[in-house]
TORSEGU-95286 format. One record per residue (C-alpha): chain; residue number from 1; x, y, z. Coordinates in steps of 0.25 Angstrom, whole numbers, plus 5000, padded with zeros to 4 digits. Layout:
<atoms>
ATOM,kette,nr,x,y,z
ATOM,A,NUM,X,Y,Z $
...
</atoms>
This chain:
<atoms>
ATOM,kette,nr,x,y,z
ATOM,A,1,5411,5526,5549 $
ATOM,A,2,5408,5514,5541 $
ATOM,A,3,5397,5514,5530 $
ATOM,A,4,5385,5505,5533 $
ATOM,A,5,5384,5495,5521 $
ATOM,A,6,5369,5498,5521 $
ATOM,A,7,5372,5513,5518 $
ATOM,A,8,5363,5519,5508 $
ATOM,A,9,5366,5531,5500 $
ATOM,A,10,5353,5537,5495 $
ATOM,A,11,5351,5547,5484 $
ATOM,A,12,5336,5550,5483 $
ATOM,A,13,5327,5561,5479 $
ATOM,A,14,5322,5563,5493 $
ATOM,A,15,5336,5570,5496 $
ATOM,A,16,5345,5567,5507 $
ATOM,A,17,5359,5573,5510 $
ATOM,A,18,5372,5567,5514 $
ATOM,A,19,5372,5564,5529 $
ATOM,A,20,5385,5556,5529 $
ATOM,A,21,5387,5544,5538 $
ATOM,A,22,5378,5542,5550 $
ATOM,A,23,5380,5532,5561 $
ATOM,A,24,5369,5523,5566 $
ATOM,A,25,5358,5529,5574 $
ATOM,A,26,5362,5543,5570 $
ATOM,A,27,5351,5553,5566 $
ATOM,A,28,5349,5555,5551 $
ATOM,A,29,5342,5567,5546 $
ATOM,A,30,5331,5563,5535 $
ATOM,A,31,5325,5574,5527 $
ATOM,A,32,5310,5577,5528 $
ATOM,A,33,5310,5585,5515 $
ATOM,A,34,5317,5584,5502 $
ATOM,A,35,5316,5599,5498 $
ATOM,A,36,5312,5612,5504 $
ATOM,A,37,5311,5627,5501 $
ATOM,A,38,5314,5638,5511 $
ATOM,A,39,5303,5648,5508 $
ATOM,A,40,5305,5662,5513 $
ATOM,A,41,5296,5673,5513 $
ATOM,A,42,5302,5686,5509 $
ATOM,A,43,5290,5695,5509 $
ATOM,A,44,5290,5709,5515 $
ATOM,A,45,5285,5704,5529 $
ATOM,A,46,5297,5695,5530 $
ATOM,A,47,5305,5707,5530 $
ATOM,A,48,5298,5713,5543 $
ATOM,A,49,5302,5710,5557 $
ATOM,A,50,5295,5698,5564 $
ATOM,A,51,5287,5703,5576 $
ATOM,A,52,5293,5692,5585 $
ATOM,A,53,5308,5694,5580 $
ATOM,A,54,5315,5707,5578 $
ATOM,A,55,5320,5704,5564 $
ATOM,A,56,5315,5703,5550 $
ATOM,A,57,5307,5690,5547 $
ATOM,A,58,5316,5687,5535 $
ATOM,A,59,5329,5688,5543 $
ATOM,A,60,5323,5678,5553 $
ATOM,A,61,5319,5669,5541 $
ATOM,A,62,5334,5670,5536 $
ATOM,A,63,5339,5666,5550 $
ATOM,A,64,5330,5655,5552 $
ATOM,A,65,5333,5650,5538 $
ATOM,A,66,5348,5651,5540 $
ATOM,A,67,5347,5643,5553 $
ATOM,A,68,5338,5633,5547 $
ATOM,A,69,5348,5630,5536 $
ATOM,A,70,5358,5626,5547 $
ATOM,A,71,5349,5615,5551 $
ATOM,A,72,5343,5609,5538 $
ATOM,A,73,5351,5597,5536 $
ATOM,A,74,5357,5595,5522 $
ATOM,A,75,5348,5583,5518 $
ATOM,A,76,5348,5585,5503 $
ATOM,A,77,5335,5594,5503 $
ATOM,A,78,5332,5602,5491 $
ATOM,A,79,5330,5616,5496 $
ATOM,A,80,5327,5630,5491 $
ATOM,A,81,5325,5644,5497 $
ATOM,A,82,5314,5652,5491 $
ATOM,A,83,5308,5666,5495 $
ATOM,A,84,5294,5671,5493 $
ATOM,A,85,5288,5685,5492 $
ATOM,A,86,5294,5687,5483 $
ATOM,A,87,5298,5673,5477 $
ATOM,A,88,5313,5671,5477 $
ATOM,A,89,5322,5659,5476 $
ATOM,A,90,5335,5660,5484 $
ATOM,A,91,5339,5645,5483 $
ATOM,A,92,5333,5636,5472 $
ATOM,A,93,5330,5621,5476 $
ATOM,A,94,5344,5615,5479 $
ATOM,A,95,5350,5604,5488 $
ATOM,A,96,5350,5610,5502 $
ATOM,A,97,5363,5614,5508 $
ATOM,A,98,5364,5623,5520 $
ATOM,A,99,5375,5632,5513 $
ATOM,A,100,5366,5634,5501 $
ATOM,A,101,5354,5637,5509 $
ATOM,A,102,5361,5646,5519 $
ATOM,A,103,5367,5654,5507 $
ATOM,A,104,5353,5655,5501 $
ATOM,A,105,5346,5660,5514 $
ATOM,A,106,5356,5672,5515 $
ATOM,A,107,5350,5677,5502 $
ATOM,A,108,5336,5680,5508 $
ATOM,A,109,5336,5695,5509 $
ATOM,A,110,5333,5702,5522 $
ATOM,A,111,5331,5716,5516 $
ATOM,A,112,5319,5716,5507 $
ATOM,A,113,5308,5727,5507 $
ATOM,A,114,5296,5725,5516 $
ATOM,A,115,5285,5734,5509 $
ATOM,A,116,5278,5729,5497 $
ATOM,A,117,5282,5715,5498 $
ATOM,A,118,5270,5706,5500 $
ATOM,A,119,5270,5691,5504 $
ATOM,A,120,5265,5682,5492 $
ATOM,A,121,5267,5669,5500 $
ATOM,A,122,5257,5662,5491 $
ATOM,A,123,5264,5665,5478 $
ATOM,A,124,5277,5662,5485 $
ATOM,A,125,5273,5648,5489 $
ATOM,A,126,5268,5645,5475 $
ATOM,A,127,5281,5650,5470 $
ATOM,A,128,5287,5638,5477 $
ATOM,A,129,5282,5628,5467 $
ATOM,A,130,5293,5629,5457 $
ATOM,A,131,5303,5627,5468 $
ATOM,A,132,5296,5615,5474 $
ATOM,A,133,5295,5609,5461 $
ATOM,A,134,5310,5608,5460 $
ATOM,A,135,5311,5600,5473 $
ATOM,A,136,5309,5586,5476 $
ATOM,A,137,5304,5577,5487 $
ATOM,A,138,5297,5582,5500 $
ATOM,A,139,5297,5597,5499 $
ATOM,A,140,5296,5608,5510 $
ATOM,A,141,5294,5623,5510 $
ATOM,A,142,5299,5631,5522 $
ATOM,A,143,5292,5644,5523 $
ATOM,A,144,5298,5656,5530 $
ATOM,A,145,5287,5667,5531 $
ATOM,A,146,5279,5676,5539 $
ATOM,A,147,5266,5671,5531 $
ATOM,A,148,5262,5685,5527 $
ATOM,A,149,5256,5681,5514 $
ATOM,A,150,5249,5693,5508 $
ATOM,A,151,5249,5692,5493 $
ATOM,A,152,5245,5681,5483 $
ATOM,A,153,5238,5668,5484 $
ATOM,A,154,5237,5660,5498 $
ATOM,A,155,5250,5654,5502 $
ATOM,A,156,5243,5643,5509 $
ATOM,A,157,5236,5639,5496 $
ATOM,A,158,5249,5640,5488 $
ATOM,A,159,5256,5631,5498 $
ATOM,A,160,5245,5621,5497 $
ATOM,A,161,5246,5621,5482 $
ATOM,A,162,5261,5618,5483 $
ATOM,A,163,5259,5606,5493 $
ATOM,A,164,5248,5601,5483 $
ATOM,A,165,5259,5601,5472 $
ATOM,A,166,5270,5596,5481 $
ATOM,A,167,5264,5586,5491 $
ATOM,A,168,5271,5585,5504 $
ATOM,A,169,5277,5599,5503 $
ATOM,A,170,5278,5606,5517 $
ATOM,A,171,5277,5621,5520 $
ATOM,A,172,5286,5623,5533 $
ATOM,A,173,5285,5636,5538 $
ATOM,A,174,5294,5645,5546 $
ATOM,A,175,5285,5656,5551 $
ATOM,A,176,5289,5671,5553 $
ATOM,A,177,5274,5675,5554 $
ATOM,A,178,5271,5686,5563 $
ATOM,A,179,5257,5688,5559 $
ATOM,A,180,5245,5679,5561 $
ATOM,A,181,5242,5679,5546 $
ATOM,A,182,5256,5675,5542 $
ATOM,A,183,5257,5664,5553 $
ATOM,A,184,5243,5658,5548 $
ATOM,A,185,5248,5658,5533 $
ATOM,A,186,5261,5650,5537 $
ATOM,A,187,5254,5641,5546 $
ATOM,A,188,5244,5637,5535 $
ATOM,A,189,5255,5634,5525 $
ATOM,A,190,5262,5626,5535 $
ATOM,A,191,5250,5618,5539 $
ATOM,A,192,5248,5613,5524 $
ATOM,A,193,5257,5601,5528 $
ATOM,A,194,5264,5595,5540 $
ATOM,A,195,5275,5606,5540 $
ATOM,A,196,5283,5613,5550 $
ATOM,A,197,5280,5628,5554 $
ATOM,A,198,5290,5636,5563 $
ATOM,A,199,5291,5650,5568 $
ATOM,A,200,5302,5657,5562 $
ATOM,A,201,5307,5666,5573 $
ATOM,A,202,5307,5653,5582 $
ATOM,A,203,5316,5646,5573 $
ATOM,A,204,5325,5658,5573 $
ATOM,A,205,5326,5658,5588 $
ATOM,A,206,5326,5643,5591 $
ATOM,A,207,5336,5634,5584 $
ATOM,A,208,5330,5621,5589 $
ATOM,A,209,5316,5625,5583 $
ATOM,A,210,5323,5628,5570 $
ATOM,A,211,5330,5615,5570 $
ATOM,A,212,5317,5608,5573 $
ATOM,A,213,5310,5615,5561 $
ATOM,A,214,5322,5611,5552 $
ATOM,A,215,5320,5596,5556 $
ATOM,A,216,5305,5597,5555 $
ATOM,A,217,5306,5601,5541 $
ATOM,A,218,5318,5595,5535 $
ATOM,A,219,5322,5582,5542 $
ATOM,A,220,5320,5570,5552 $
ATOM,A,221,5331,5563,5560 $
ATOM,A,222,5331,5548,5560 $
ATOM,A,223,5341,5538,5566 $
ATOM,A,224,5350,5532,5556 $
ATOM,A,225,5352,5517,5557 $
ATOM,A,226,5364,5516,5549 $
ATOM,A,227,5376,5523,5543 $
ATOM,A,228,5371,5530,5530 $
ATOM,A,229,5375,5541,5520 $
ATOM,A,230,5363,5548,5514 $
ATOM,A,231,5364,5556,5502 $
ATOM,A,232,5354,5567,5496 $
ATOM,A,233,5347,5562,5484 $
ATOM,A,234,5345,5565,5469 $
ATOM,A,235,5332,5566,5462 $
ATOM,A,236,5330,5563,5447 $
ATOM,A,237,5319,5569,5439 $
ATOM,A,238,5308,5561,5432 $
ATOM,A,239,5314,5552,5421 $
ATOM,A,240,5328,5558,5423 $
ATOM,A,241,5341,5552,5428 $
ATOM,A,242,5351,5564,5427 $
ATOM,A,243,5357,5570,5440 $
ATOM,A,244,5352,5584,5441 $
ATOM,A,245,5362,5595,5446 $
ATOM,A,246,5356,5598,5459 $
ATOM,A,247,5358,5583,5463 $
ATOM,A,248,5373,5583,5460 $
ATOM,A,249,5377,5588,5474 $
ATOM,A,250,5369,5576,5480 $
ATOM,A,251,5377,5566,5471 $
ATOM,A,252,5390,5573,5475 $
ATOM,A,253,5387,5570,5489 $
ATOM,A,254,5386,5556,5486 $
ATOM,A,255,5399,5556,5478 $
ATOM,A,256,5406,5562,5490 $
ATOM,A,257,5401,5551,5500 $
ATOM,A,258,5405,5540,5490 $
ATOM,A,259,5419,5546,5489 $
ATOM,A,260,5420,5547,5504 $
ATOM,A,261,5416,5532,5505 $
ATOM,A,262,5423,5525,5494 $
ATOM,A,263,5419,5511,5499 $
ATOM,A,264,5404,5514,5496 $
ATOM,A,265,5398,5507,5484 $
ATOM,A,266,5384,5512,5479 $
ATOM,A,267,5373,5507,5471 $
ATOM,A,268,5366,5519,5464 $
ATOM,A,269,5351,5516,5463 $
ATOM,A,270,5342,5523,5453 $
ATOM,A,271,5327,5524,5455 $
ATOM,A,272,5315,5530,5448 $
ATOM,A,273,5300,5533,5450 $
ATOM,A,274,5289,5524,5444 $
ATOM,A,275,5286,5533,5432 $
ATOM,A,276,5290,5525,5419 $
ATOM,A,277,5292,5511,5416 $
ATOM,A,278,5300,5501,5425 $
ATOM,A,279,5310,5499,5414 $
ATOM,A,280,5312,5514,5411 $
ATOM,A,281,5313,5517,5426 $
ATOM,A,282,5323,5506,5428 $
ATOM,A,283,5332,5513,5417 $
ATOM,A,284,5330,5527,5423 $
ATOM,A,285,5334,5522,5437 $
ATOM,A,286,5347,5516,5432 $
ATOM,A,287,5350,5529,5425 $
ATOM,A,288,5348,5537,5438 $
ATOM,A,289,5357,5528,5445 $
ATOM,A,290,5368,5529,5434 $
ATOM,A,291,5367,5544,5434 $
ATOM,A,292,5371,5544,5449 $
ATOM,A,293,5382,5533,5446 $
ATOM,A,294,5388,5542,5435 $
ATOM,A,295,5388,5554,5443 $
ATOM,A,296,5395,5547,5454 $
ATOM,A,297,5405,5541,5444 $
ATOM,A,298,5408,5555,5439 $
ATOM,A,299,5412,5559,5453 $
ATOM,A,300,5422,5548,5455 $
ATOM,A,301,5414,5537,5462 $
ATOM,A,302,5419,5524,5456 $
ATOM,A,303,5410,5516,5448 $
ATOM,A,304,5413,5503,5456 $
ATOM,A,305,5407,5510,5468 $
ATOM,A,306,5393,5512,5461 $
ATOM,A,307,5382,5504,5454 $
ATOM,A,308,5369,5508,5449 $
ATOM,A,309,5355,5502,5449 $
ATOM,A,310,5342,5506,5445 $
ATOM,A,311,5329,5503,5452 $
ATOM,A,312,5319,5510,5443 $
ATOM,A,313,5306,5512,5450 $
ATOM,A,314,5307,5500,5459 $
ATOM,A,315,5312,5507,5472 $
ATOM,A,316,5303,5520,5474 $
ATOM,A,317,5306,5528,5487 $
ATOM,A,318,5293,5535,5486 $
ATOM,A,319,5279,5535,5480 $
ATOM,A,320,5280,5535,5465 $
ATOM,A,321,5266,5541,5464 $
ATOM,A,322,5270,5555,5469 $
ATOM,A,323,5279,5565,5462 $
ATOM,A,324,5288,5566,5474 $
ATOM,A,325,5289,5551,5476 $
ATOM,A,326,5293,5549,5461 $
ATOM,A,327,5304,5560,5463 $
ATOM,A,328,5309,5552,5475 $
ATOM,A,329,5310,5539,5467 $
ATOM,A,330,5318,5545,5456 $
ATOM,A,331,5331,5543,5464 $
ATOM,A,332,5345,5537,5465 $
ATOM,A,333,5350,5530,5478 $
ATOM,A,334,5364,5525,5481 $
ATOM,A,335,5366,5513,5490 $
ATOM,A,336,5378,5508,5496 $
ATOM,A,337,5381,5494,5491 $
ATOM,A,338,5381,5483,5503 $
</atoms>
């Protein structure tokens, strides 16, 4: 398949994944979110049998998670797997890969004691704050719980507090509630935003429903008008131009595509947010572009296939008046030369 001369390779903070070549008119998956937390209740009640299914709720959770992991597309999300009641981090925020998350899901224990283990859902939700603070862009928490909160502050109030701190944060819910109380709590958390709620046992039995839940939470499908290669993106901290270790796999994907397509020449464009003087931001954007250039050069991409340019704060992708918008604007984009 020939490359379209208008092909654009984008490395942006909003986080896409390598999709490869796609012909005109084919559907393209576009992420709805940039980062997510799979948030699993491991309180005593989750190690009891669900009244509608002859199995432990936690086993149902693990099976739904494993199936869900098969359908989440690798679109460069940053993801984590966290447990609560008690709080436990199974997988810290990292670039989403099915294999990595599949291995993490297996680590959820199925044989914990039931008695004496309450459900501090409120403190659990509050404990997400340091995890979410490490994540960029549009954030989502997918809660897997029966809603039996019975210790500590109100979980609905704690969810509200996080949404206030991270505007746009959505609490999607996979409910394993088998009591009116549990169902009500989960519904109240879910209704704090325009988020998705699904019945856990139904997702276990109905693959079509599970696929729809994944699509509703994670991505849209749009018709593609031209042949493209889309890459996941890298994010720069405020006033920085160094490439952080967690984004090395992203750049390595770009290297592989450039090696497989030796005729491609690219312009590496650096950008900043609007904080600072115009002159300072111009220099910073040039340093960001040069950092990516140097990385590609070290990986064997010829210098005559690349050039750099800095645009400073002149081409924002998002609103510079918000924290999230400024994070998106601190980016590097690769564009194929025409």
